[in-house]
FITI-52927 format. One record per residue: y, z, x of N, C-alpha, C in turn; residue in three letters. Coordinates in steps of 0.05 Angstrom, whole numbers, plus 5000, padded with zeros to 4 digits. Example, Ala and Ser with C-alpha at 12.3 -4.5 7.8 and 13.67 -1.06 7.14 Angstrom:
   n_north   n_up   n_east   ca_north   ca_up   ca_east   c_north   c_up   c_east   lumpa
      4886   5156     5264       4910    5156      5246      4934   5156     5264     ALA
      4955   5142     5257       4979    5143      5273      5001   5157     5258     SER
//
This chain:
   n_north   n_up   n_east   ca_north   ca_up   ca_east   c_north   c_up   c_east   lumpa
      4976   5000     5017       5000    5000      5000      5025   5000     5018     MET
      5044   4984     5011       5069    4982      5026      5091   4998     5012     THR
      5109   5009     5028       5132    5024      5017      5154   5025     5038     PHE
      5178   5031     5029       5201    5028      5048      5204   5053     5065     ASP
      5190   5074     5060       5191    5098      5078      5165   5113     5075     HIS
      5158   5129     5095       5134    5145      5094      5137   5168     5074     ASN
      5115   5178     5063       5117    5200      5045      5131   5224     5058     PRO
      5149   5236     5044       5165    5258      5054      5154   5285     5045     ARG
      5144   5300     5064       5130    5325      5057      5145   5349     5069     ILE
      5152   5368     5052       5165    5393      5061      5145   5416     5062     LEU
      5146   5431     5083       5128    5454      5087      5144   5480     5085     PHE
      5134   5498     5068       5144    5525      5066      5122   5545     5074     LEU
      5128   5565     5089       5109    5585      5097      5120   5613     5091     TYR
      5102   5633     5090       5110    5658      5078      5109   5682     5096     GLY
      5116   5679     5122       5116    5703      5140      5137   5699     5161     SER
      5149   5721     5170       5169    5720      5191      5158   5729     5218     LEU
      5133   5736     5220       5122    5746      5245      5122   5724     5266     ARG
      5124   5733     5292       5123    5714      5314      5098   5697     5313     ASP
      5075   5711     5309       5050    5696      5306      5042   5697     5276     ARG
      5055   5681     5261       5051    5679      5232      5028   5660     5227     SER
      5006   5670     5215       4983    5652      5210      4989   5633     5187     TYR
      5006   5641     5168       5013    5621      5147      5030   5599     5159     SER
      5046   5605     5180       5061    5584      5193      5042   5567     5210     ARG
      5024   5579     5225       5005    5564      5241      4988   5545     5224     LEU
      4980   5555     5200       4964    5538      5182      4982   5515     5172     LEU
      5007   5521     5166       5025    5499      5157      5029   5479     5179     ALA
      5032   5488     5204       5037    5470      5226      5012   5453     5231     GLU
      4988   5464     5229       4964    5448      5232      4962   5427     5210     GLU
      4968   5435     5186       4968    5416      5163      4989   5394     5167     ALA
      5012   5402     5178       5033    5382      5183      5024   5361     5204     ALA
      5011   5370     5224       5001    5351      5244      4981   5332     5232     ARG
      4964   5342     5214       4944    5325      5201      4957   5305     5183     ILE
      4975   5313     5165       4987    5294      5146      5006   5275     5160     ILE
      5018   5284     5182       5034    5265      5198      5017   5243     5210     ALA
      4992   5250     5218       4974    5230      5228      4966   5210     5207     ALA
      4966   5218     5182       4961    5200      5160      4985   5181     5155     PHE
      5008   5190     5165       5032    5173      5162      5056   5185     5148     GLY
      5054   5211     5142       5076    5224      5128      5098   5233     5147     ALA
      5122   5235     5137       5145    5247      5151      5146   5276     5142     GLU
      5146   5295     5161       5145    5323      5153      5170   5338     5163     VAL
      5177   5358     5147       5199    5376      5154      5191   5404     5146     ARG
      5202   5424     5161       5197    5452      5155      5223   5466     5147     PHE
      5220   5486     5130       5242    5504      5125      5236   5530     5139     PHE
      5254   5540     5156       5250    5565      5170      5262   5587     5152     ASP
      5245   5606     5142       5255    5626      5123      5271   5648     5136     PRO
      5273   5649     5163       5289    5669      5176      5318   5666     5166     HIS
      5331   5689     5161       5359    5690      5153      5364   5679     5125     GLU
      5343   5673     5109       5348    5667      5081      5351   5693     5066     LEU
      5374   5698     5054       5379    5723      5040      5360   5727     5017     PRO
      5358   5752     5008       5343    5759      4984      5356   5745     4960     ILE
      5340   5734     4943       5350    5719      4920      5370   5735     4904     TYR
      5393   5723     4898       5414    5735      4882      5433   5753     4897     GLY
      5428   5757     4924       5445    5775      4939      5470   5762     4950     SER
      5470   5735     4950       5493    5720      4960      5497   5696     4942     VAL
      5520   5683     4943       5525    5659      4927      5507   5636     4935     PRO
      5503   5618     4916       5486    5594      4921      5497   5577     4944     ASP
      5522   5581     4951       5534    5565      4972      5526   5574     5000     THR
      5510   5595     5003       5501    5604      5029      5487   5581     5044     HIS
      5493   5577     5070       5481    5555      5085      5451   5552     5084     PRO
      5437   5575     5085       5408    5574      5084      5397   5565     5057     LYS
      5411   5574     5036       5404    5566      5009      5408   5536     5005     VAL
      5431   5526     5015       5437    5498      5013      5417   5481     5029     GLN
      5409   5491     5052       5390    5477      5069      5363   5474     5054     GLU
      5354   5496     5042       5328    5496      5028      5329   5477     5005     LEU
      5351   5478     4989       5353    5460      4966      5355   5431     4974     ARG
      5369   5425     4995       5371    5397      5004      5344   5387     5014     GLU
      5329   5404     5027       5302    5396      5036      5284   5391     5012     LEU
      5286   5407     4992       5269    5404      4968      5276   5377     4954     SER
      5301   5371     4953       5310    5345      4941      5300   5322     4958     ILE
      5301   5325     4984       5292    5304      5002      5262   5298     4999     TRP
      5247   5319     4993       5217    5316      4993      5207   5300     4970     SER
      5184   5288     4974       5168    5276      4953      5143   5293     4947     GLU
      5135   5309     4966       5113    5328      4963      5119   5353     4979     GLY
      5106   5374     4972       5110    5399      4987      5083   5413     4992     GLN
      5083   5430     5013       5060    5447      5019      5070   5475     5021     VAL
      5058   5493     5005       5065    5521      5005      5042   5537     5018     TRP
      5048   5551     5039       5028    5566      5054      5036   5596     5056     SER
      5020   5613     5043       5028    5641      5042      5005   5659     5052     SER
      5013   5681     5065       4992    5702      5069      4987   5716     5043     PRO
      4963   5728     5041       4958    5745      5018      4963   5774     5025     GLU
      4982   5787     5011       4989    5815      5016      4986   5831     4991     LEU
      4970   5851     4992       4964    5868      4968      4955   5850     4945     HIS
      4939   5830     4951       4928    5813      4930      4947   5793     4919     GLY
      4969   5788     4932       4989    5769      4921      5003   5754     4944     GLN
      5020   5735     4936       5036    5720      4956      5056   5740     4968     ILE
      5067   5732     4991       5086    5749      5004      5114   5747     4991     SER
      5130   5767     4996       5158    5767      4986      5174   5744     4999     ALA
      5168   5738     5024       5181    5716      5038      5176   5690     5024     VAL
      5151   5686     5015       5144    5661      5001      5158   5660     4974     MET
      5156   5681     4959       5168    5682      4932      5198   5678     4934     LYS
      5211   5690     4954       5240    5688      4957      5249   5659     4960     ASN
      5234   5644     4975       5241    5615      4979      5239   5600     4952     GLN
      5217   5605     4938       5213    5591      4913      5235   5599     4892     ILE
      5242   5625     4892       5263    5634      4874      5290   5620     4878     ASP
      5295   5613     4903       5321    5601      4909      5322   5571     4901     TRP
      5299   5560     4895       5299    5531      4886      5301   5531     4856     ILE
      5322   5521     4844       5325    5521      4815      5309   5498     4802     PRO
      5305   5500     4777       5292    5479      4762      5310   5454     4761     LEU
      5336   5459     4760       5355    5436      4759      5381   5443     4773     SER
      5393   5423     4784       5420    5425      4796      5436   5402     4783     LEU
      5448   5408     4760       5461    5387      4744      5439   5368     4734     GLY
      5442   5342     4741       5422    5322      4733      5399   5320     4752     ALA
      5400   5335     4775       5379    5333      4795      5359   5356     4792     VAL
      5334   5349     4793       5313    5369      4792      5299   5370     4819     ARG
      5303   5391     4834       5294    5392      4862      5263   5393     4865     PRO
      5248   5399     4844       5219    5401      4847      5204   5383     4827     THR
      5216   5377     4804       5201    5363      4783      5190   5336     4793     GLN
      5164   5332     4787       5151    5307      4794      5141   5305     4822     GLY
      5147   5325     4839       5137    5324      4866      5108   5334     4867     ARG
      5093   5325     4887       5066    5335      4890      5067   5361     4906     THR
      5046   5376     4903       5045    5403      4916      5016   5409     4924     LEU
      5013   5419     4949       4988    5430      4958      4993   5459     4965     ALA
      4973   5476     4958       4976    5505      4962      4955   5515     4982     VAL
      4963   5533     4999       4945    5544      5020      4951   5574     5023     MET
      4931   5588     5033       4935    5616      5039      4918   5625     5063     GLN
      4927   5646     5076       4912    5659      5097      4907   5688     5089     VAL
      4884   5698     5097       4877    5726      5091      4868   5740     5116     SER
      4873   5766     5117       4865    5782      5140      4836   5790     5139     GLY
      4824   5790     5114       4797    5797      5110      4780   5775     5099     GLY
      4764   5781     5079       4746    5761      5067      4762   5741     5051     SER
      4749   5719     5045       4763    5697      5031      4771   5706     5003     GLN
      4795   5698     4996       4806    5705      4970      4822   5681     4960     SER
      4827   5681     4934       4842    5659      4922      4866   5669     4905     PHE
      4873   5695     4909       4895    5706      4893      4921   5692     4898     ASN
      4927   5687     4924       4953    5675      4931      4955   5646     4922     ALA
      4934   5631     4926       4935    5603      4918      4936   5601     4887     VAL
      4923   5619     4873       4924    5619      4844      4953   5624     4834     ASN
      4966   5643     4847       4994    5648      4840      5012   5624     4847     THR
      5007   5612     4870       5023    5589      4877      5020   5566     4858     LEU
      4996   5564     4847       4991    5543      4826      5007   5548     4801     ARG
      5009   5574     4793       5025    5581      4770      5054   5574     4775     ILE
      5064   5581     4799       5092    5575      4805      5096   5545     4807     LEU
      5077   5530     4818       5080    5501      4819      5082   5489     4791     GLY
      5066   5498     4773       5067    5488      4745      5094   5495     4733     ARG
      5104   5519     4738       5130    5527      4727      5152   5510     4739     TRP
      5149   5502     4764       5170    5485      4776      5165   5456     4770     MET
      5146   5450     4752       5141    5423      4742      5132   5404     4764     ARG
      5115   5414     4781       5104    5398      4803      5075   5390     4797     MET
      5066   5369     4809       5038    5360      4806      5022   5372     4829     PHE
      5009   5395     4822       4993    5409      4842      4966   5396     4844     THR
      4958   5387     4868       4933    5373      4872      4909   5391     4868     ILE
      4886   5381     4861       4863    5398      4855      4853   5414     4879     PRO
      4853   5402     4903       4843    5416      4926      4862   5437     4937     ASN
      4852   5456     4952       4868    5477      4963      4854   5489     4988     GLN
      4869   5505     5003       4857    5517      5027      4862   5547     5027     SER
      4840   5562     5032       4841    5591      5035      4826   5598     5060     SER
      4840   5608     5079       4829    5614      5106      4824   5644     5109     VAL
      4799   5653     5110       4793    5681      5113      4794   5689     5143     ALA
      4799   5714     5148       4801    5725      5176      4816   5705     5193     LYS
      4841   5700     5185       4857    5679      5198      4861   5685     5228     ALA
      4860   5709     5236       4864    5716      5264      4842   5706     5282     TYR
      4819   5697     5269       4797    5686      5285      4797   5656     5285     GLU
      4815   5643     5270       4814    5615      5266      4833   5597     5282     GLN
      4848   5610     5300       4868    5595      5315      4866   5600     5345     PHE
      4870   5579     5361       4870    5582      5390      4896   5596     5398     HIS
      4898   5605     5423       4921    5618      5433      4946   5600     5431     ASP
      4943   5574     5433       4966    5556      5431      4974   5550     5402     ASP
      4961   5562     5383       4969    5559      5355      4954   5538     5340     GLY
      4939   5521     5354       4923    5501      5340      4898   5513     5327     THR
      4888   5500     5307       4866    5512      5291      4839   5504     5303     MET
      4821   5523     5304       4794    5518      5314      4778   5500     5295     LYS
      4759   5485     5306       4742    5469      5290      4724   5486     5273     ASP
      4724   5482     5247       4708    5499      5229      4709   5486     5201     SER
      4694   5497     5183       4694    5488      5155      4722   5492     5143     SER
      4736   5513     5152       4763    5517      5142      4782   5494     5151     TYR
      4779   5486     5176       4795    5464      5186      4788   5438     5171     HIS
      4762   5433     5166       4754    5410      5150      4768   5410     5123     ASP
      4769   5433     5111       4782    5435      5084      4812   5428     5086     ARG
      4825   5437     5107       4853    5431      5110      4857   5401     5112     VAL
      4840   5387     5127       4841    5358      5128      4838   5346     5100     ILE
      4818   5356     5085       4813    5346      5058      4839   5349     5041     ASP
      4851   5372     5043       4875    5378      5026      4898   5359     5034     VAL
      4902   5355     5059       4924    5338      5068      4919   5309     5061     MET
      4894   5300     5063       4888    5273      5056      4893   5269     5026     GLU
      4884   5288     5010       4888    5287      4981      4918   5287     4974     GLU
      4933   5305     4987       4962    5306      4981      4975   5279     4988     LEU
      4968   5268     5011       4979    5242      5019      4974   5221     4998     TYR
      4949   5220     4989       4942    5199      4969      4956   5203     4942     LYS
      4957   5228     4933       4970    5234      4908      5000   5228     4909     PHE
      5012   5234     4932       5041    5228      4936      5046   5198     4934     THR
      5029   5183     4947       5032    5154      4946      5028   5143     4917     ILE
      5007   5153     4904       5001    5143      4877      5022   5150     4857     LEU
      5035   5173     4860       5056    5182      4841      5083   5172     4847     LEU
      5086   5159     4870       5112    5149      4878      5123   5129     4857     ARG
      5147   5134     4848       5159    5117      4828      5150   5121     4800     GLY
      5131   5140     4796       5120    5145      4769      5130   5171     4758     GLN
      5142   5188     4774       5148    5215      4766      5166   5217     4741     ALA
      5187   5200     4741       5206    5201      4719      5192   5195     4692     ASP
      5175   5175     4693       5161    5168      4668      5141   5190     4660     GLU
      5126   5200     4679       5106    5221      4673      5119   5247     4664     LEU
      5143   5253     4673       5156    5278      4666      5175   5275     4643     CYS
      5177   5252     4631       5194    5247      4608      5183   5263     4584     ASP
      5200   5279     4571       5190    5297      4549      5206   5292     4524     ARG
      5190   5292     4502       5202    5289      4475      5224   5310     4470     TYR
      5218   5336     4477       5236    5357      4471      5263   5353     4486     SER
      5262   5343     4510       5286    5338      4525      5301   5314     4515     GLU
      5287   5293     4506       5300    5271      4494      5315   5279     4468     ARG
      5301   5296     4453       5313    5306      4428      5338   5323     4434     LYS
      5336   5339     4455       5359    5356      4463      5383   5339     4471     GLN
      5377   5316     4483       5399    5298      4492      5409   5281     4470     LYS
      5397   5283     4446       5406    5267      4423      5396   5239     4422     GLY
      5373   5234     4434       5361    5207      4432      5352   5203     4403     VAL
      5362   5182     4390       5359    5179      4362      5330   5172     4354     GLN
      5315   5160     4371       5288    5152      4364      5269   5175     4360     GLU
      5277   5198     4370       5258    5220      4372      5245   5228     4345     SER
      5260   5239     4326       5248    5250      4302      5237   5229     4284     MET
      5251   5207     4281       5241    5186      4263      5216   5173     4273     SER
      5216   5165     4298       5192    5151      4309      5168   5170     4311     ASP
      5172   5193     4321       5150    5212      4324      5140   5221     4296     ILE
      5159   5225     4278       5152    5232      4251      5134   5211     4237     GLY
      5142   5186     4241       5125    5165      4229      5098   5164     4242     ARG
      5096   5168     4267       5071    5168      4281      5053   5190     4270     MET
      5064   5214     4266       5049    5237      4256      5040   5232     4228     VAL
      5058   5221     4211       5051    5217      4183      5030   5195     4179     ASN
      5028   5177     4198       5009    5155      4196      4981   5163     4205     ASN
      4978   5187     4216       4952    5196      4225      4936   5207     4202     VAL
      4913   5195     4197       4895    5204      4176      4872   5219     4188     ASN
      4873   5246     4185       4853    5262      4198      4825   5258     4186     LEU
      4824   5249     4161       4798    5246      4149      4782   5223     4161     SER
      4797   5205     4176       4783    5182      4188      4775   5188     4217     GLN
      4780   5212     4226       4773    5219      4254      4745   5230     4255     MET
//
């Protein structure tokens, strides 16, 4: 398939530690999807204020929102803390609004979710990220990555060791790349909603939909 630019993928990670395993997982995934042909960018959550504590004009808030608008797909990588995503991860998502005037920074974009755990494998964080992705009107791909005992899965240089976990990360990035390509140019049509057309005063809404409903004969089904 030909296109005028490579798929644009934004990576968010959920830890500020020097050796952040959610960041290392995101970096490994970024190397993989870049090899498929994507253009990747990262948002560094350091110095992003707590949601609501500063005006939206704060430079880090503007940087995050501009990156989200730039992206066609996103990858969210969070540690699991107390059975949930980290505050660092949630804070980033909270700063991205559903709409900025006529612009929707997340709607119609693809999303892959990943998590790292300090103990046995869990899916609490990725399940929560899926809920958030749906709320942000994103197309969350079916596959996902959950890396157990993450401290055992990375080399000293930060690259990921060969394992079934690494294979899954490749699967997830390949799937995200494909979904991003397939949905390119289709998001506006797929996200078009009757309720929003009605709210905007589109005249076809009630009459056309009403006729369609009235013409349905349930007894023939």
